[in-house]
N, C-alpha and C positions, 0 to 999 in steps of 0.2 A: 504494500500500500504506500502511495506517495502522498505527501501533504499538499503538493501542488497538483491540481487536477490535470490529467493527461487525457486527451481525447483521441480516440482512434476508431474509425469506422471500418468494420469488417462486414462485408455483405456479399451475397451471391444473387444472381439474377433469377427471376421466376422462370419456371419451366413448365412444360405441358402437364396436363392433369394425369396423363398416363405415367409419366415419371414420378409424379407425386404419389400415385397409388402404389407403385412399386416400392417407393421409399418407405411406405407405411407398413410394409410386410412385418408380421408379428414374429420376428425372430431377430437375433442380434445381427447387425450389419457386419460385413467383412471389415469395414473400416474400424468399427468399435472393437471387434475382437483383436485385430492387429494392434491397435493403439494400446489396449489393456495389456496384451501379452508383452509388448515391447517396453512397457513401463512397470513390469514386474508385479502385476496383479496376479494372484494365484489362479491356476486353472480351475480350482474348486469354486472360487467366487465368480469367475467368468461363466462357468456352466450354470451356476445358480441364477445369475442374472439373465442368461439366455433363456432358461426355462420359464422365467417370470414375464418375458416380453409379451407372450400371447394374451395375457390379461392386462398388464400394466400399460402396454402401448397399443391397445385396441381402440384407436381413436375413431369416433364416428365419421363416416365418409363426408357428411355435410360440413363438419368442422373443417376438414381439410380443403374442401372445395371453396368455402368462404375465406379461409386463411389465405388461399392463393390469390384472392382478389384484394387483399388488404395491403397496406404499405408496410414499411420496415417497422419493427419493434424498436422503440427507443427506451433504454433504461440505464440508470446509473448503477455502477457496480464497484465493489472494492477489489475485484479481480484486476490484476495488472493486465496491460495489453498483451504481454507475453502469455499470461495465463489464458486469456480469452482466445488467443490465436491457437492454442492447443485443443481446447474442447469444442470450439465452434465448428471446425471442419467435420468433427465426428457427428455433431448434431445435424449439420447440413447434409451429411451423407444419407441420413434418414429422411430429412425434411428439406430438400433443396429449394422448395418454393417459398420458404420463410426467410425473410431478411432480418438481420440483427444489427442494430447500431448500439454498441456497448461503450458507454462513457465512463471512464475510470474517475471516480470521485471519492471523497471521504467526508465523514461527519455531516454537517448541516447541508452541504451541497447534494449529498446522496438522499437524505431522508426528509429534512425540514423544508428546503426550498421547493421541491416538487409538491409538497402538501400545501404550502402557502399559495403556490400558483393555482392549484386545483380549487382551493377555497375562493380564489378571486375570479374563477371562471375560465382559467387557462390551463390546458393539459400539456405540460412540458416533458413528461415521462409517462410511459405506459405501464411499466412494471416497476415495483419498488422492492429493494432487498436490504436486509440488515438495518431495519428501521425500528428496532426494539425500543430504543430510548424515546421514540416519538409515538409508540403504539397507542397510548391513550388519546392522543390528538387525532390520529387517524380514525379511531373508533368514534370519537365525538363528532367528527366531520362526516361520518358515514361515507368514507372515501373509497372503500374497497369492495370489489366485486366478489360474488360467491364462487367458490372453486370446488365445492365438495362433490361435483359430478365428474371430476377428473378420474379416469380409470386407475391412476396410481395413488389416489388420495388415501386409500386404506392402508398403504404401506407406511404412512407417517403415524407414529404412536399417538394415541388419543391425547396424552398429556403434552404433546408438542404440536398441536394444531387447534384452530379455533372451533369451538362448539357450533358456531353459526356458519362455518365453512369459508370465512373470508380471508384467512391467512394460514400458513403452515410453516413448520420448521423445514429448512432446506439443507442444513448441515449442522453438525455438532462441532463446537469449539471449546477447548479447555484453556483457561486463563491462569497463568502462574507468573513466576519471576524469571527474568533473564538476568544473568550476571556475568561480569567480566572475570574469567578464570585467572587472569594475572593479578587481580586485586582481591578476590574473595576465595577463601578456602572452604572446602566442603563442610567442615565442622562449624562454620559461621552461618550456615544455612538453617533456617528455622524449621523444626518439625511441624509446628502448628502456627496459625496466624497469631494466636496469643503469645507464642514465643517471640514472634517477630516484633511485637510492640512492647515487650517487657522492659522493665527498668534497666536490666543488664544486657539488652539486645546489642550484639556487636554491629548491627546495621544502623544504629541511630546516628544522629548528628550529621544529617545530610548525605549519607551514603546511598540512600534510595532516592530515585526520581519517580514521581508519580504524575500520571495524566489525570485530567478531570473527567474520569470515566467510571463513576460509582456504579453505573448499571452493569458493568462488565464483570465485577467481582464482589463489590461490597454488598450488593443486593443478595447474592447467594448466601453470605454469612448472616445478613439481616433476617433471612427466613429459615436459617438452620437452627435446630433445637439447642445446640451447644453455644449459640451466640444470642440470636433473637433481638427484637427491636430495643428492648429496655437496656440490655447489656451493651449493645452496639452504641446506643446514644449516650449512655452514662460512663462506659468503661473503654470500649475498644476504640471508637473514633477519637475521643480526647487523647488517648494514649498514642494513637497513630500520628496525630498532628502535633501534639505537645511534647511527647516523650521521644518519638522517633525523629521528629523534625525533618521530614522528607523535603526534597526540592520539589516544589509545586510548579509544574511546567505547563506552558501554553501548547506545546506540541501534542500530537495525538499518539496513537499506538505506534505508528512508524518511528516516531522520535524515541519512544521508550525502548525500541529494539536497537536503534542505531547509535544513540548517544552514549551508552556505556562503552562502546568501542573507541570513542574519542576522548574518554576520560571525564565526561561531564558529571557522571555519577557511576557508582559501582554496580547497582542493581536497579532494574527498571520494572515498573508494574503499571497496569496489567499488560501481559504479552501473551499472544495466542500460540498454541502448539504448531500450527501450520506455518505461519510466517517466521516463527523462530527457527523452525527446522530448516527453512530455506536459507537463512543466513548462516546457520551452522554448517550447511553443505559447502559454503565458500571457504571453510577453514578458519573462519574468524574465531578468536579465543573466547567463546562464550559458551555458557551452559544454561540449562533451564531446570528450574526446581519448583516443585509443587508442595507447599505446606498443606496440611489437612485442616479442615475438609477442602477438597479440591473444587474450585469454582468451574462449573461447566454449564454451557447453555447451547441453545440452538438458534442460529440466525434465521430470520423470517423471510418469506417471500410472499408477495401479494401483487395484485394488479388493480389499477384504478377503474372505478366505475365509468361506464360510457366511453370506453377507450375505442378509438377507430381500429385498433388491432386486437379486438376482443378475442377472436378465434385463434389468431396466430399466437397471442400471449398464452391462451389456455393450453395450446399444443406444446409450447415451449416450457411452461411451468410443469406440465405433466411429465415431460421428458426429464426435467431437473429432478423430480421426485421419484422417478422410476429407478430401479436398481441399475440399469444400464447407465443412465445419466449420473447417478450418484458415484458409481465406480469410475466413470470417465473423469469427473471433476476431482476425485481423489487422486487419480493418476496425473491429471494436468497440473494441479496446484496444491494437493495435500488436504483438500476439504474433507472433513470427516463425515461419513454418511449418517443421516438421521434415520434412514429406513430401518424399520424394526427387524428385518431379516439380515441386516448388515452390521449388527452390533457384535462382531466376531473378530477374532485375531486377524491381523493383516489389513484392517480397515480404518486405521487411525495412525497419525504420526506421533512420535515421542510417547507412545502409550506406556512404555516402561516406566515413565516418570509418574504416572498416575494409576496404573493398573493395580487393583487390589486395595486402593486407598478409599477412604470415605469420600463420596462425591456430594458436593453441595450444588444441587441442580437449581438453576434459575427457572422457575415455573411461570406459566402464563398468569396464574393467580398472583404470583409475586410481582410480575410486571404491571398488572392492572390495578392491584389493590395496595401493594406495599411500596412500590417504587415512588409514588408521590410523597409518601410519608418519609421515606429515606431522604429524598431530595430536600424536604423541609428541614432535616437535620444537617445533611451534608453541605448544602450550599452556603449557609451562614458560617459554618466552621471553616470551609475552604476559603471563603472571602476574608474572614477574620485572621486567618493564618497567612494572608498575603497572596493567595492563589490568584492567578490571572483569570480574567473572564473567558 
């Protein structure tokens, strides 16, 4: 993820309906199988996904016919252009009639600005992803179309999709600590979050850099029985800001990943397993550590109501939720599948750091009910501690 938006249009031309029908064949395409095999996805998972296509990718013929007459799908994504360039050709091998314009953005540009435009009567994006922090605003605005008629819908666990069918989890992400191995020893890494903010924490006095992203990890603790709202408000958060004295940064998640490398701070939070894994592959001297309970959540995907790409967007989102789409995105950029049948070995990056540990899952109820309460506590403390807006 980059902090400066990068735009890249990747599209393919519409083709005849005959080609469209062939592409919708309910079996894994050769392109998908080759891509998954070349990217070390196990044959067991490939065969499992292949067997699921007859149900999950059984798109109604009239959807495909209508999709072919629509224009390009325009959506903001936190995928890099390189990431998109890997999975998009596999999608288009199945659906060559659907054009995609993927705009790489982060933060407000991805989630807030499209909603503000929608509320003012202008549709600047058709699909919205990773909009968890703004979910209550989307619901209040009644901005999202119903998706529960998608063939792949039932593959999403019930606790990771909307009861009214308006949004679904598209991938699992685990949020922990990145650290500079040259400056932090393993025995300095906290076993629990309580250990991290303790009076004798070796990571206090500015060694940690923190982004203003309470919804990515703090909410998980807020709703966890070992922490809870009262202890978070009265004990944990005061200790985090006052005892730990982290560097409060204006940068987003990308900054938390990159700044430890240049000595801005020793430990960054919150950082996701997929993007951290990518930088680790460069040989950078960084590690990734998960205190317990381990914050994990699912990124959301939805589409705006009254979109001119209604059917194209439904076909695209359905593919994203299918086992084929989930494994292709895992191979392309390390996105952890949310699909209930893909919660198995080989389907998540850096899983050794959190496998077997207590997971603090950020639930939909937590996002809807508890996140506003957390913000009421977090935002004043962040501001009082000198945190940038």
